[in-house]
PAKOLDREN-57164 format. One line per field, with one value per residue (C-alpha): residue in one letter; z, y, x; residue number from 0. Coordinates in nm, 3 decimals, always signed. Each point is the difference from the previous one (the first is absolute). Example, Ala and Ser with C-alpha at 12.3 -4.5 7.8 and 13.67 -1.06 7.14 Angstrom:
% PAKOLDREN-57164
residuo a	s
up +0.780	-0.066
north -0.450	+0.344
east +1.230	+0.137
num 0	1
This chain:
% PAKOLDREN-57164
residuo m	l	i	i	g	t	l	n	n	g	l	n	l	l	g	v	s	s	f	y	q	l	v	v	k	g	i	v	i	l	i	a	v	l	l	d	r	k	k	s	a
up +11.475	-0.319	+0.097	+0.122	-0.323	-0.219	+0.252	-0.074	-0.385	-0.051	+0.217	-0.194	-0.301	+0.132	+0.136	+0.331	+0.243	+0.211	+0.305	-0.113	-0.100	+0.353	+0.127	-0.211	+0.048	+0.389	-0.019	-0.200	+0.267	+0.283	-0.179	-0.035	+0.363	+0.117	-0.249	+0.147	+0.362	-0.074	-0.187	+0.295	+0.253
north +10.915	+0.137	+0.046	-0.376	-0.117	+0.219	-0.130	-0.367	+0.028	+0.184	-0.249	-0.310	+0.157	+0.079	-0.403	+0.126	-0.328	-0.043	+0.074	+0.349	+0.108	-0.070	+0.204	+0.262	+0.032	-0.013	+0.281	+0.220	-0.088	+0.098	+0.314	+0.091	-0.083	+0.233	+0.329	-0.060	-0.005	+0.293	+0.179	-0.067	+0.085
east +9.228	+0.088	+0.352	+0.034	-0.176	+0.250	+0.283	-0.103	-0.003	+0.310	+0.176	-0.134	+0.100	+0.363	-0.006	+0.042	-0.033	-0.317	+0.235	+0.131	-0.323	-0.144	+0.291	-0.087	-0.352	+0.089	+0.211	-0.250	-0.239	+0.250	+0.046	-0.335	-0.077	+0.267	-0.095	-0.324	+0.096	+0.191	-0.255	-0.258	+0.219
num 0	1	2	3	4	5	6	7	8	9	10	11	12	13	14	15	16	17	18	19	20	21	22	23	24	25	26	27	28	29	30	31	32	33	34	35	36	37	38	39	40
């Protein structure tokens, strides 16, 4: 959750639109899930 919060703050400071903020957060979550699955396999 710390990473998502930091990402929110950074993207807000950069003036990134809400749509792209959601896209970036989705990509980060997807990467985290893929890395977890790879580690568990």
